[in-house]
Predicted model as a PDB file, atoms N, CA, C, CB and O in Angstrom, pLDDT in the B-factor column:
MODEL        1                                                                  
ATOM      1  N   MET A   1      84.894  11.972  56.698  1.00 61.00           N  
ATOM      2  CA  MET A   1      84.236  12.804  57.690  1.00 61.00           C  
ATOM      3  C   MET A   1      82.756  12.479  57.724  1.00 61.00           C  
ATOM      4  CB  MET A   1      84.459  14.297  57.393  1.00 61.00           C  
ATOM      5  O   MET A   1      82.141  12.166  56.704  1.00 61.00           O  
ATOM      6  N   ALA A   2      82.209  12.560  58.904  1.00 63.00           N  
ATOM      7  CA  ALA A   2      80.781  12.299  59.068  1.00 63.00           C  
ATOM      8  C   ALA A   2      79.983  13.389  58.360  1.00 63.00           C  
ATOM      9  CB  ALA A   2      80.397  12.227  60.574  1.00 63.00           C  
ATOM     10  O   ALA A   2      80.397  14.548  58.312  1.00 63.00           O  
ATOM     11  N   ALA A   3      78.856  13.007  57.822  1.00 72.00           N  
ATOM     12  CA  ALA A   3      78.003  13.975  57.125  1.00 72.00           C  
ATOM     13  C   ALA A   3      77.636  15.110  58.069  1.00 72.00           C  
ATOM     14  CB  ALA A   3      76.723  13.292  56.577  1.00 72.00           C  
ATOM     15  O   ALA A   3      77.157  14.876  59.179  1.00 72.00           O  
ATOM     16  N   GLY A   4      77.861  16.327  57.629  1.00 76.00           N  
ATOM     17  CA  GLY A   4      77.492  17.497  58.406  1.00 76.00           C  
ATOM     18  C   GLY A   4      78.500  17.902  59.462  1.00 76.00           C  
ATOM     19  O   GLY A   4      78.284  18.899  60.151  1.00 76.00           O  
ATOM     20  N   ALA A   5      79.594  17.169  59.619  1.00 80.00           N  
ATOM     21  CA  ALA A   5      80.608  17.527  60.616  1.00 80.00           C  
ATOM     22  C   ALA A   5      81.332  18.797  60.173  1.00 80.00           C  
ATOM     23  CB  ALA A   5      81.622  16.361  60.821  1.00 80.00           C  
ATOM     24  O   ALA A   5      81.592  18.991  58.986  1.00 80.00           O  
ATOM     25  N   ASP A   6      81.652  19.653  61.131  1.00 87.00           N  
ATOM     26  CA  ASP A   6      82.362  20.901  60.860  1.00 87.00           C  
ATOM     27  C   ASP A   6      83.862  20.632  60.957  1.00 87.00           C  
ATOM     28  CB  ASP A   6      81.926  22.031  61.856  1.00 87.00           C  
ATOM     29  O   ASP A   6      84.355  20.349  62.048  1.00 87.00           O  
ATOM     30  N   PRO A   7      84.602  20.712  59.851  1.00 87.00           N  
ATOM     31  CA  PRO A   7      86.031  20.412  59.885  1.00 87.00           C  
ATOM     32  C   PRO A   7      86.850  21.458  60.641  1.00 87.00           C  
ATOM     33  CB  PRO A   7      86.552  20.290  58.481  1.00 87.00           C  
ATOM     34  O   PRO A   7      88.037  21.253  60.895  1.00 87.00           O  
ATOM     35  N   SER A   8      86.217  22.582  61.001  1.00 90.00           N  
ATOM     36  CA  SER A   8      86.918  23.627  61.735  1.00 90.00           C  
ATOM     37  C   SER A   8      86.453  23.734  63.182  1.00 90.00           C  
ATOM     38  CB  SER A   8      86.733  24.952  61.042  1.00 90.00           C  
ATOM     39  O   SER A   8      86.825  24.675  63.884  1.00 90.00           O  
ATOM     40  N   GLU A   9      85.645  22.782  63.632  1.00 92.00           N  
ATOM     41  CA  GLU A   9      85.184  22.812  65.019  1.00 92.00           C  
ATOM     42  C   GLU A   9      86.373  22.633  65.961  1.00 92.00           C  
ATOM     43  CB  GLU A   9      84.117  21.712  65.271  1.00 92.00           C  
ATOM     44  O   GLU A   9      87.248  21.798  65.730  1.00 92.00           O  
ATOM     45  N   GLN A  10      86.385  23.435  67.026  1.00 95.00           N  
ATOM     46  CA  GLN A  10      87.482  23.377  67.989  1.00 95.00           C  
ATOM     47  C   GLN A  10      86.983  22.880  69.346  1.00 95.00           C  
ATOM     48  CB  GLN A  10      88.142  24.761  68.137  1.00 95.00           C  
ATOM     49  O   GLN A  10      85.851  23.164  69.739  1.00 95.00           O  
ATOM     50  N   ASN A  11      87.832  22.138  70.058  1.00 95.00           N  
ATOM     51  CA  ASN A  11      87.472  21.687  71.394  1.00 95.00           C  
ATOM     52  C   ASN A  11      87.792  22.795  72.408  1.00 95.00           C  
ATOM     53  CB  ASN A  11      88.224  20.369  71.754  1.00 95.00           C  
ATOM     54  O   ASN A  11      88.137  23.908  72.010  1.00 95.00           O  
ATOM     55  N   ASP A  12      87.684  22.507  73.691  1.00 96.00           N  
ATOM     56  CA  ASP A  12      87.914  23.514  74.727  1.00 96.00           C  
ATOM     57  C   ASP A  12      89.328  24.087  74.715  1.00 96.00           C  
ATOM     58  CB  ASP A  12      87.633  22.921  76.077  1.00 96.00           C  
ATOM     59  O   ASP A  12      89.551  25.205  75.180  1.00 96.00           O  
ATOM     60  N   ALA A  13      90.277  23.329  74.186  1.00 95.00           N  
ATOM     61  CA  ALA A  13      91.662  23.789  74.096  1.00 95.00           C  
ATOM     62  C   ALA A  13      91.936  24.503  72.772  1.00 95.00           C  
ATOM     63  CB  ALA A  13      92.617  22.610  74.258  1.00 95.00           C  
ATOM     64  O   ALA A  13      93.063  24.921  72.507  1.00 95.00           O  
ATOM     65  N   GLY A  14      90.906  24.638  71.950  1.00 95.00           N  
ATOM     66  CA  GLY A  14      91.056  25.294  70.665  1.00 95.00           C  
ATOM     67  C   GLY A  14      91.639  24.395  69.587  1.00 95.00           C  
ATOM     68  O   GLY A  14      92.052  24.870  68.530  1.00 95.00           O  
ATOM     69  N   ILE A  15      91.672  23.093  69.857  1.00 96.00           N  
ATOM     70  CA  ILE A  15      92.244  22.134  68.909  1.00 96.00           C  
ATOM     71  C   ILE A  15      91.170  21.704  67.913  1.00 96.00           C  
ATOM     72  CB  ILE A  15      92.830  20.897  69.652  1.00 96.00           C  
ATOM     73  O   ILE A  15      90.100  21.231  68.295  1.00 96.00           O  
ATOM     74  N   SER A  16      91.477  21.876  66.639  1.00 95.00           N  
ATOM     75  CA  SER A  16      90.579  21.446  65.566  1.00 95.00           C  
ATOM     76  C   SER A  16      91.075  20.105  65.016  1.00 95.00           C  
ATOM     77  CB  SER A  16      90.501  22.524  64.429  1.00 95.00           C  
ATOM     78  O   SER A  16      92.185  19.680  65.334  1.00 95.00           O  
ATOM     79  N   PRO A  17      90.266  19.442  64.198  1.00 94.00           N  
ATOM     80  CA  PRO A  17      90.757  18.213  63.560  1.00 94.00           C  
ATOM     81  C   PRO A  17      92.043  18.447  62.751  1.00 94.00           C  
ATOM     82  CB  PRO A  17      89.675  17.636  62.647  1.00 94.00           C  
ATOM     83  O   PRO A  17      92.898  17.564  62.669  1.00 94.00           O  
ATOM     84  N   LEU A  18      92.172  19.633  62.159  1.00 95.00           N  
ATOM     85  CA  LEU A  18      93.384  19.942  61.402  1.00 95.00           C  
ATOM     86  C   LEU A  18      94.589  20.045  62.337  1.00 95.00           C  
ATOM     87  CB  LEU A  18      93.208  21.254  60.610  1.00 95.00           C  
ATOM     88  O   LEU A  18      95.654  19.503  62.038  1.00 95.00           O  
ATOM     89  N   HIS A  19      94.429  20.735  63.462  1.00 95.00           N  
ATOM     90  CA  HIS A  19      95.510  20.781  64.457  1.00 95.00           C  
ATOM     91  C   HIS A  19      95.914  19.356  64.838  1.00 95.00           C  
ATOM     92  CB  HIS A  19      95.069  21.582  65.723  1.00 95.00           C  
ATOM     93  O   HIS A  19      97.100  19.029  64.877  1.00 95.00           O  
ATOM     94  N   GLN A  20      94.915  18.513  65.119  1.00 94.00           N  
ATOM     95  CA  GLN A  20      95.184  17.146  65.563  1.00 94.00           C  
ATOM     96  C   GLN A  20      95.936  16.350  64.498  1.00 94.00           C  
ATOM     97  CB  GLN A  20      93.875  16.438  65.918  1.00 94.00           C  
ATOM     98  O   GLN A  20      96.852  15.593  64.820  1.00 94.00           O  
ATOM     99  N   ALA A  21      95.556  16.516  63.237  1.00 94.00           N  
ATOM    100  CA  ALA A  21      96.248  15.814  62.150  1.00 94.00           C  
ATOM    101  C   ALA A  21      97.706  16.251  62.054  1.00 94.00           C  
ATOM    102  CB  ALA A  21      95.536  16.065  60.811  1.00 94.00           C  
ATOM    103  O   ALA A  21      98.590  15.444  61.770  1.00 94.00           O  
ATOM    104  N   VAL A  22      97.945  17.538  62.294  1.00 93.00           N  
ATOM    105  CA  VAL A  22      99.321  18.048  62.270  1.00 93.00           C  
ATOM    106  C   VAL A  22     100.107  17.498  63.454  1.00 93.00           C  
ATOM    107  CB  VAL A  22      99.334  19.597  62.291  1.00 93.00           C  
ATOM    108  O   VAL A  22     101.243  17.050  63.294  1.00 93.00           O  
ATOM    109  N   TYR A  23      99.499  17.529  64.656  1.00 91.00           N  
ATOM    110  CA  TYR A  23     100.166  16.955  65.836  1.00 91.00           C  
ATOM    111  C   TYR A  23     100.571  15.496  65.577  1.00 91.00           C  
ATOM    112  CB  TYR A  23      99.236  17.040  67.079  1.00 91.00           C  
ATOM    113  O   TYR A  23     101.656  15.064  65.965  1.00 91.00           O  
ATOM    114  N   ALA A  24      99.689  14.754  64.924  1.00 91.00           N  
ATOM    115  CA  ALA A  24      99.921  13.334  64.659  1.00 91.00           C  
ATOM    116  C   ALA A  24     100.850  13.095  63.462  1.00 91.00           C  
ATOM    117  CB  ALA A  24      98.596  12.637  64.418  1.00 91.00           C  
ATOM    118  O   ALA A  24     101.185  11.953  63.150  1.00 91.00           O  
ATOM    119  N   GLU A  25     101.266  14.185  62.790  1.00 87.00           N  
ATOM    120  CA  GLU A  25     102.137  14.106  61.611  1.00 87.00           C  
ATOM    121  C   GLU A  25     101.536  13.208  60.543  1.00 87.00           C  
ATOM    122  CB  GLU A  25     103.525  13.593  62.002  1.00 87.00           C  
ATOM    123  O   GLU A  25     102.182  12.285  60.046  1.00 87.00           O  
ATOM    124  N   ARG A  26     100.274  13.501  60.197  1.00 92.00           N  
ATOM    125  CA  ARG A  26      99.526  12.707  59.205  1.00 92.00           C  
ATOM    126  C   ARG A  26      99.156  13.574  58.009  1.00 92.00           C  
ATOM    127  CB  ARG A  26      98.246  12.094  59.838  1.00 92.00           C  
ATOM    128  O   ARG A  26      98.048  14.109  57.962  1.00 92.00           O  
ATOM    129  N   PRO A  27     100.064  13.726  57.033  1.00 91.00           N  
ATOM    130  CA  PRO A  27      99.750  14.544  55.865  1.00 91.00           C  
ATOM    131  C   PRO A  27      98.520  14.051  55.119  1.00 91.00           C  
ATOM    132  CB  PRO A  27     100.927  14.575  54.929  1.00 91.00           C  
ATOM    133  O   PRO A  27      97.809  14.855  54.517  1.00 91.00           O  
ATOM    134  N   ASP A  28      98.252  12.746  55.144  1.00 93.00           N  
ATOM    135  CA  ASP A  28      97.073  12.223  54.465  1.00 93.00           C  
ATOM    136  C   ASP A  28      95.789  12.786  55.081  1.00 93.00           C  
ATOM    137  CB  ASP A  28      97.062  10.690  54.525  1.00 93.00           C  
ATOM    138  O   ASP A  28      94.838  13.092  54.362  1.00 93.00           O  
ATOM    139  N   ILE A  29      95.761  12.922  56.402  1.00 94.00           N  
ATOM    140  CA  ILE A  29      94.591  13.476  57.077  1.00 94.00           C  
ATOM    141  C   ILE A  29      94.551  14.995  56.915  1.00 94.00           C  
ATOM    142  CB  ILE A  29      94.598  13.095  58.570  1.00 94.00           C  
ATOM    143  O   ILE A  29      93.469  15.575  56.824  1.00 94.00           O  
ATOM    144  N   VAL A  30      95.719  15.649  56.879  1.00 93.00           N  
ATOM    145  CA  VAL A  30      95.767  17.092  56.620  1.00 93.00           C  
ATOM    146  C   VAL A  30      95.081  17.395  55.285  1.00 93.00           C  
ATOM    147  CB  VAL A  30      97.242  17.608  56.608  1.00 93.00           C  
ATOM    148  O   VAL A  30      94.294  18.336  55.184  1.00 93.00           O  
ATOM    149  N   ILE A  31      95.385  16.588  54.265  1.00 94.00           N  
ATOM    150  CA  ILE A  31      94.760  16.776  52.950  1.00 94.00           C  
ATOM    151  C   ILE A  31      93.243  16.624  53.049  1.00 94.00           C  
ATOM    152  CB  ILE A  31      95.332  15.766  51.928  1.00 94.00           C  
ATOM    153  O   ILE A  31      92.500  17.449  52.517  1.00 94.00           O  
ATOM    154  N   VAL A  32      92.789  15.588  53.717  1.00 94.00           N  
ATOM    155  CA  VAL A  32      91.345  15.360  53.875  1.00 94.00           C  
ATOM    156  C   VAL A  32      90.700  16.556  54.568  1.00 94.00           C  
ATOM    157  CB  VAL A  32      91.076  14.061  54.683  1.00 94.00           C  
ATOM    158  O   VAL A  32      89.653  17.035  54.131  1.00 94.00           O  
ATOM    159  N   MET A  33      91.313  17.040  55.641  1.00 94.00           N  
ATOM    160  CA  MET A  33      90.739  18.164  56.396  1.00 94.00           C  
ATOM    161  C   MET A  33      90.688  19.434  55.537  1.00 94.00           C  
ATOM    162  CB  MET A  33      91.562  18.425  57.681  1.00 94.00           C  
ATOM    163  O   MET A  33      89.679  20.139  55.529  1.00 94.00           O  
ATOM    164  N   LEU A  34      91.774  19.723  54.820  1.00 94.00           N  
ATOM    165  CA  LEU A  34      91.797  20.921  53.974  1.00 94.00           C  
ATOM    166  C   LEU A  34      90.774  20.819  52.844  1.00 94.00           C  
ATOM    167  CB  LEU A  34      93.203  21.137  53.392  1.00 94.00           C  
ATOM    168  O   LEU A  34      90.104  21.802  52.527  1.00 94.00           O  
ATOM    169  N   CYS A  35      90.651  19.652  52.242  1.00 94.00           N  
ATOM    170  CA  CYS A  35      89.664  19.460  51.170  1.00 94.00           C  
ATOM    171  C   CYS A  35      88.237  19.562  51.691  1.00 94.00           C  
ATOM    172  CB  CYS A  35      89.870  18.104  50.498  1.00 94.00           C  
ATOM    173  O   CYS A  35      87.321  19.915  50.948  1.00 94.00           O  
ATOM    174  N   ALA A  36      88.054  19.253  52.971  1.00 93.00           N  
ATOM    175  CA  ALA A  36      86.722  19.345  53.586  1.00 93.00           C  
ATOM    176  C   ALA A  36      86.411  20.760  54.051  1.00 93.00           C  
ATOM    177  CB  ALA A  36      86.616  18.384  54.766  1.00 93.00           C  
ATOM    178  O   ALA A  36      85.327  21.017  54.576  1.00 93.00           O  
ATOM    179  N   GLY A  37      87.355  21.685  53.861  1.00 94.00           N  
ATOM    180  CA  GLY A  37      87.108  23.079  54.203  1.00 94.00           C  
ATOM    181  C   GLY A  37      87.637  23.510  55.551  1.00 94.00           C  
ATOM    182  O   GLY A  37      87.239  24.563  56.051  1.00 94.00           O  
ATOM    183  N   ALA A  38      88.528  22.730  56.164  1.00 95.00           N  
ATOM    184  CA  ALA A  38      89.104  23.129  57.450  1.00 95.00           C  
ATOM    185  C   ALA A  38      89.849  24.450  57.300  1.00 95.00           C  
ATOM    186  CB  ALA A  38      90.054  22.033  57.992  1.00 95.00           C  
ATOM    187  O   ALA A  38      90.532  24.681  56.301  1.00 95.00           O  
ATOM    188  N   ASP A  39      89.711  25.302  58.290  1.00 95.00           N  
ATOM    189  CA  ASP A  39      90.350  26.616  58.277  1.00 95.00           C  
ATOM    190  C   ASP A  39      91.790  26.485  58.759  1.00 95.00           C  
ATOM    191  CB  ASP A  39      89.567  27.623  59.160  1.00 95.00           C  
ATOM    192  O   ASP A  39      92.012  26.170  59.929  1.00 95.00           O  
ATOM    193  N   PRO A  40      92.786  26.719  57.885  1.00 94.00           N  
ATOM    194  CA  PRO A  40      94.179  26.587  58.292  1.00 94.00           C  
ATOM    195  C   PRO A  40      94.664  27.743  59.167  1.00 94.00           C  
ATOM    196  CB  PRO A  40      95.049  26.483  57.076  1.00 94.00           C  
ATOM    197  O   PRO A  40      95.795  27.720  59.653  1.00 94.00           O  
ATOM    198  N   HIS A  41      93.812  28.754  59.369  1.00 95.00           N  
ATOM    199  CA  HIS A  41      94.194  29.932  60.158  1.00 95.00           C  
ATOM    200  C   HIS A  41      93.673  29.880  61.590  1.00 95.00           C  
ATOM    201  CB  HIS A  41      93.686  31.186  59.485  1.00 95.00           C  
ATOM    202  O   HIS A  41      93.913  30.814  62.356  1.00 95.00           O  
ATOM    203  N   LEU A  42      92.963  28.812  61.976  1.00 95.00           N  
ATOM    204  CA  LEU A  42      92.447  28.717  63.338  1.00 95.00           C  
ATOM    205  C   LEU A  42      93.602  28.706  64.332  1.00 95.00           C  
ATOM    206  CB  LEU A  42      91.575  27.454  63.508  1.00 95.00           C  
ATOM    207  O   LEU A  42      94.650  28.110  64.084  1.00 95.00           O  
ATOM    208  N   VAL A  43      93.387  29.375  65.459  1.00 97.00           N  
ATOM    209  CA  VAL A  43      94.394  29.465  66.506  1.00 97.00           C  
ATOM    210  C   VAL A  43      93.893  28.706  67.730  1.00 97.00           C  
ATOM    211  CB  VAL A  43      94.709  30.951  66.859  1.00 97.00           C  
ATOM    212  O   VAL A  43      92.746  28.875  68.144  1.00 97.00           O  
ATOM    213  N   ASN A  44      94.755  27.869  68.310  1.00 96.00           N  
ATOM    214  CA  ASN A  44      94.372  27.148  69.527  1.00 96.00           C  
ATOM    215  C   ASN A  44      94.617  28.036  70.751  1.00 96.00           C  
ATOM    216  CB  ASN A  44      95.166  25.811  69.653  1.00 96.00           C  
ATOM    217  O   ASN A  44      95.039  29.182  70.599  1.00 96.00           O  
ATOM    218  N   LYS A  45      94.362  27.531  71.947  1.00 97.00           N  
ATOM    219  CA  LYS A  45      94.503  28.327  73.172  1.00 97.00           C  
ATOM    220  C   LYS A  45      95.949  28.731  73.433  1.00 97.00           C  
ATOM    221  CB  LYS A  45      93.969  27.549  74.364  1.00 97.00           C  
ATOM    222  O   LYS A  45      96.204  29.662  74.197  1.00 97.00           O  
ATOM    223  N   ARG A  46      96.884  28.048  72.813  1.00 95.00           N  
ATOM    224  CA  ARG A  46      98.302  28.416  72.934  1.00 95.00           C  
ATOM    225  C   ARG A  46      98.704  29.469  71.912  1.00 95.00           C  
ATOM    226  CB  ARG A  46      99.184  27.184  72.771  1.00 95.00           C  
ATOM    227  O   ARG A  46      99.856  29.902  71.879  1.00 95.00           O  
ATOM    228  N   GLY A  47      97.759  29.879  71.081  1.00 96.00           N  
ATOM    229  CA  GLY A  47      98.043  30.866  70.055  1.00 96.00           C  
ATOM    230  C   GLY A  47      98.700  30.288  68.819  1.00 96.00           C  
ATOM    231  O   GLY A  47      99.331  31.015  68.052  1.00 96.00           O  
ATOM    232  N   GLU A  48      98.557  28.968  68.615  1.00 94.00           N  
ATOM    233  CA  GLU A  48      99.214  28.293  67.498  1.00 94.00           C  
ATOM    234  C   GLU A  48      98.236  27.934  66.388  1.00 94.00           C  
ATOM    235  CB  GLU A  48      99.912  27.041  67.986  1.00 94.00           C  
ATOM    236  O   GLU A  48      97.151  27.413  66.644  1.00 94.00           O  
ATOM    237  N   THR A  49      98.633  28.220  65.154  1.00 95.00           N  
ATOM    238  CA  THR A  49      97.909  27.728  63.988  1.00 95.00           C  
ATOM    239  C   THR A  49      98.469  26.349  63.653  1.00 95.00           C  
ATOM    240  CB  THR A  49      98.037  28.716  62.764  1.00 95.00           C  
ATOM    241  O   THR A  49      99.516  25.971  64.177  1.00 95.00           O  
ATOM    242  N   PRO A  50      97.798  25.595  62.796  1.00 94.00           N  
ATOM    243  CA  PRO A  50      98.376  24.323  62.372  1.00 94.00           C  
ATOM    244  C   PRO A  50      99.777  24.482  61.762  1.00 94.00           C  
ATOM    245  CB  PRO A  50      97.456  23.654  61.370  1.00 94.00           C  
ATOM    246  O   PRO A  50     100.638  23.625  61.962  1.00 94.00           O  
ATOM    247  N   LEU A  51     100.004  25.563  61.026  1.00 91.00           N  
ATOM    248  CA  LEU A  51     101.328  25.786  60.430  1.00 91.00           C  
ATOM    249  C   LEU A  51     102.373  26.022  61.521  1.00 91.00           C  
ATOM    250  CB  LEU A  51     101.291  26.989  59.456  1.00 91.00           C  
ATOM    251  O   LEU A  51     103.504  25.552  61.398  1.00 91.00           O  
ATOM    252  N   ASP A  52     102.012  26.741  62.581  1.00 92.00           N  
ATOM    253  CA  ASP A  52     102.944  26.941  63.693  1.00 92.00           C  
ATOM    254  C   ASP A  52     103.371  25.599  64.274  1.00 92.00           C  
ATOM    255  CB  ASP A  52     102.305  27.820  64.789  1.00 92.00           C  
ATOM    256  O   ASP A  52     104.552  25.374  64.541  1.00 92.00           O  
ATOM    257  N   ILE A  53     102.401  24.713  64.466  1.00 91.00           N  
ATOM    258  CA  ILE A  53     102.680  23.398  65.036  1.00 91.00           C  
ATOM    259  C   ILE A  53     103.562  22.584  64.090  1.00 91.00           C  
ATOM    260  CB  ILE A  53     101.365  22.645  65.327  1.00 91.00           C  
ATOM    261  O   ILE A  53     104.517  21.938  64.523  1.00 91.00           O  
ATOM    262  N   ALA A  54     103.239  22.618  62.805  1.00 88.00           N  
ATOM    263  CA  ALA A  54     104.007  21.854  61.816  1.00 88.00           C  
ATOM    264  C   ALA A  54     105.435  22.363  61.681  1.00 88.00           C  
ATOM    265  CB  ALA A  54     103.317  21.908  60.464  1.00 88.00           C  
ATOM    266  O   ALA A  54     106.320  21.618  61.260  1.00 88.00           O  
ATOM    267  N   SER A  55     105.666  23.610  62.029  1.00 87.00           N  
ATOM    268  CA  SER A  55     106.991  24.207  61.882  1.00 87.00           C  
ATOM    269  C   SER A  55     107.929  23.884  63.040  1.00 87.00           C  
ATOM    270  CB  SER A  55     106.862  25.695  61.748  1.00 87.00           C  
ATOM    271  O   SER A  55     109.116  24.205  62.982  1.00 87.00           O  
ATOM    272  N   LYS A  56     107.411  23.255  64.086  1.00 84.00           N  
ATOM    273  CA  LYS A  56     108.256  22.860  65.215  1.00 84.00           C  
ATOM    274  C   LYS A  56     109.112  21.660  64.820  1.00 84.00           C  
ATOM    275  CB  LYS A  56     107.393  22.528  66.463  1.00 84.00           C  
ATOM    276  O   LYS A  56     108.742  20.907  63.920  1.00 84.00           O  
ATOM    277  N   PRO A  57     110.256  21.473  65.486  1.00 80.00           N  
ATOM    278  CA  PRO A  57     111.101  20.311  65.178  1.00 80.00           C  
ATOM    279  C   PRO A  57     110.314  19.003  65.286  1.00 80.00           C  
ATOM    280  CB  PRO A  57     112.314  20.270  66.120  1.00 80.00           C  
ATOM    281  O   PRO A  57     109.472  18.834  66.168  1.00 80.00           O  
ATOM    282  N   SER A  58     110.608  18.100  64.379  1.00 69.00           N  
ATOM    283  CA  SER A  58     109.886  16.832  64.307  1.00 69.00           C  
ATOM    284  C   SER A  58     110.863  15.685  64.121  1.00 69.00           C  
ATOM    285  CB  SER A  58     108.859  16.852  63.162  1.00 69.00           C  
ATOM    286  O   SER A  58     111.952  15.855  63.575  1.00 69.00           O  
ATOM    287  N   SER A  59     110.453  14.521  64.584  1.00 60.00           N  
ATOM    288  CA  SER A  59     111.280  13.341  64.376  1.00 60.00           C  
ATOM    289  C   SER A  59     111.075  12.750  62.985  1.00 60.00           C  
ATOM    290  CB  SER A  59     110.976  12.296  65.436  1.00 60.00           C  
ATOM    291  O   SER A  59     111.857  11.909  62.541  1.00 60.00           O  
ATOM    292  N   ILE A  60     110.036  13.184  62.309  1.00 71.00           N  
ATOM    293  CA  ILE A  60     109.728  12.658  60.975  1.00 71.00           C  
ATOM    294  C   ILE A  60     109.790  13.825  59.989  1.00 71.00           C  
ATOM    295  CB  ILE A  60     108.309  11.953  60.940  1.00 71.00           C  
ATOM    296  O   ILE A  60     108.764  14.383  59.601  1.00 71.00           O  
ATOM    297  N   ILE A  61     111.004  14.180  59.596  1.00 73.00           N  
ATOM    298  CA  ILE A  61     111.249  15.390  58.809  1.00 73.00           C  
ATOM    299  C   ILE A  61     110.497  15.402  57.481  1.00 73.00           C  
ATOM    300  CB  ILE A  61     112.725  15.538  58.547  1.00 73.00           C  
ATOM    301  O   ILE A  61     109.940  16.438  57.118  1.00 73.00           O  
ATOM    302  N   GLU A  62     110.458  14.308  56.753  1.00 73.00           N  
ATOM    303  CA  GLU A  62     109.794  14.304  55.447  1.00 73.00           C  
ATOM    304  C   GLU A  62     108.302  14.573  55.584  1.00 73.00           C  
ATOM    305  CB  GLU A  62     110.020  12.967  54.738  1.00 73.00           C  
ATOM    306  O   GLU A  62     107.747  15.338  54.795  1.00 73.00           O  
ATOM    307  N   LYS A  63     107.641  13.970  56.555  1.00 78.00           N  
ATOM    308  CA  LYS A  63     106.217  14.237  56.766  1.00 78.00           C  
ATOM    309  C   LYS A  63     106.011  15.687  57.182  1.00 78.00           C  
ATOM    310  CB  LYS A  63     105.634  13.286  57.831  1.00 78.00           C  
ATOM    311  O   LYS A  63     105.051  16.330  56.756  1.00 78.00           O  
ATOM    312  N   GLN A  64     106.910  16.198  58.011  1.00 81.00           N  
ATOM    313  CA  GLN A  64     106.816  17.585  58.458  1.00 81.00           C  
ATOM    314  C   GLN A  64     106.897  18.532  57.260  1.00 81.00           C  
ATOM    315  CB  GLN A  64     107.935  17.905  59.477  1.00 81.00           C  
ATOM    316  O   GLN A  64     106.111  19.476  57.173  1.00 81.00           O  
ATOM    317  N   LYS A  65     107.819  18.299  56.349  1.00 84.00           N  
ATOM    318  CA  LYS A  65     107.957  19.143  55.164  1.00 84.00           C  
ATOM    319  C   LYS A  65     106.694  19.087  54.306  1.00 84.00           C  
ATOM    320  CB  LYS A  65     109.178  18.711  54.339  1.00 84.00           C  
ATOM    321  O   LYS A  65     106.250  20.111  53.787  1.00 84.00           O  
ATOM    322  N   GLU A  66     106.120  17.904  54.158  1.00 84.00           N  
ATOM    323  CA  GLU A  66     104.906  17.745  53.353  1.00 84.00           C  
ATOM    324  C   GLU A  66     103.735  18.492  53.986  1.00 84.00           C  
ATOM    325  CB  GLU A  66     104.557  16.253  53.192  1.00 84.00           C  
ATOM    326  O   GLU A  66     102.965  19.147  53.285  1.00 84.00           O  
ATOM    327  N   ILE A  67     103.600  18.398  55.297  1.00 85.00           N  
ATOM    328  CA  ILE A  67     102.520  19.088  56.000  1.00 85.00           C  
ATOM    329  C   ILE A  67     102.672  20.592  55.886  1.00 85.00           C  
ATOM    330  CB  ILE A  67     102.486  18.677  57.470  1.00 85.00           C  
ATOM    331  O   ILE A  67     101.691  21.296  55.645  1.00 85.00           O  
ATOM    332  N   ILE A  68     103.892  21.098  56.056  1.00 87.00           N  
ATOM    333  CA  ILE A  68     104.149  22.542  55.931  1.00 87.00           C  
ATOM    334  C   ILE A  68     103.768  23.014  54.533  1.00 87.00           C  
ATOM    335  CB  ILE A  68     105.641  22.870  56.225  1.00 87.00           C  
ATOM    336  O   ILE A  68     103.113  24.046  54.389  1.00 87.00           O  
ATOM    337  N   ALA A  69     104.167  22.279  53.510  1.00 89.00           N  
ATOM    338  CA  ALA A  69     103.854  22.653  52.130  1.00 89.00           C  
ATOM    339  C   ALA A  69     102.333  22.699  51.923  1.00 89.00           C  
ATOM    340  CB  ALA A  69     104.505  21.656  51.137  1.00 89.00           C  
ATOM    341  O   ALA A  69     101.824  23.631  51.301  1.00 89.00           O  
ATOM    342  N   LEU A  70     101.616  21.709  52.434  1.00 91.00           N  
ATOM    343  CA  LEU A  70     100.149  21.673  52.289  1.00 91.00           C  
ATOM    344  C   LEU A  70      99.506  22.882  52.959  1.00 91.00           C  
ATOM    345  CB  LEU A  70      99.575  20.372  52.891  1.00 91.00           C  
ATOM    346  O   LEU A  70      98.630  23.522  52.376  1.00 91.00           O  
ATOM    347  N   LEU A  71      99.934  23.201  54.182  1.00 91.00           N  
ATOM    348  CA  LEU A  71      99.343  24.317  54.920  1.00 91.00           C  
ATOM    349  C   LEU A  71      99.684  25.643  54.276  1.00 91.00           C  
ATOM    350  CB  LEU A  71      99.812  24.309  56.364  1.00 91.00           C  
ATOM    351  O   LEU A  71      98.850  26.548  54.256  1.00 91.00           O  
ATOM    352  N   GLU A  72     100.881  25.778  53.755  1.00 91.00           N  
ATOM    353  CA  GLU A  72     101.248  27.026  53.074  1.00 91.00           C  
ATOM    354  C   GLU A  72     100.444  27.217  51.796  1.00 91.00           C  
ATOM    355  CB  GLU A  72     102.744  27.040  52.753  1.00 91.00           C  
ATOM    356  O   GLU A  72     100.086  28.345  51.458  1.00 91.00           O  
ATOM    357  N   MET A  73     100.157  26.136  51.083  1.00 90.00           N  
ATOM    358  CA  MET A  73      99.346  26.233  49.873  1.00 90.00           C  
ATOM    359  C   MET A  73      97.916  26.633  50.212  1.00 90.00           C  
ATOM    360  CB  MET A  73      99.357  24.903  49.111  1.00 90.00           C  
ATOM    361  O   MET A  73      97.268  27.345  49.444  1.00 90.00           O  
ATOM    362  N   ALA A  74      97.420  26.173  51.369  1.00 91.00           N  
ATOM    363  CA  ALA A  74      96.035  26.452  51.762  1.00 91.00           C  
ATOM    364  C   ALA A  74      95.878  27.866  52.330  1.00 91.00           C  
ATOM    365  CB  ALA A  74      95.565  25.424  52.793  1.00 91.00           C  
ATOM    366  O   ALA A  74      94.765  28.389  52.385  1.00 91.00           O  
ATOM    367  N   ALA A  75      96.955  28.468  52.740  1.00 77.00           N  
ATOM    368  CA  ALA A  75      96.885  29.799  53.389  1.00 77.00           C  
ATOM    369  C   ALA A  75      96.581  30.897  52.401  1.00 77.00           C  
ATOM    370  CB  ALA A  75      98.190  30.117  54.100  1.00 77.00           C  
ATOM    371  O   ALA A  75      96.490  32.064  52.784  1.00 77.00           O  
TER     372      ALA A  75                                                      
ENDMDL                                                                          
END                                                                             
């Protein structure tokens, strides 16, 4: 992460870097975001937290399980 970047900053749609990492099914980036202080409770404009997004059906089940576990530990 860039020096001074806010890991919980949200765009106009309410998407944070953590939301984006979950959408992309990247547990490695989820870990980086959580360690940088990203808020796992942020809600996007659809009313979804990163955990809500991770809990949706996925084509990559093992990554989905890992992401869910990470977000639940951070909650």
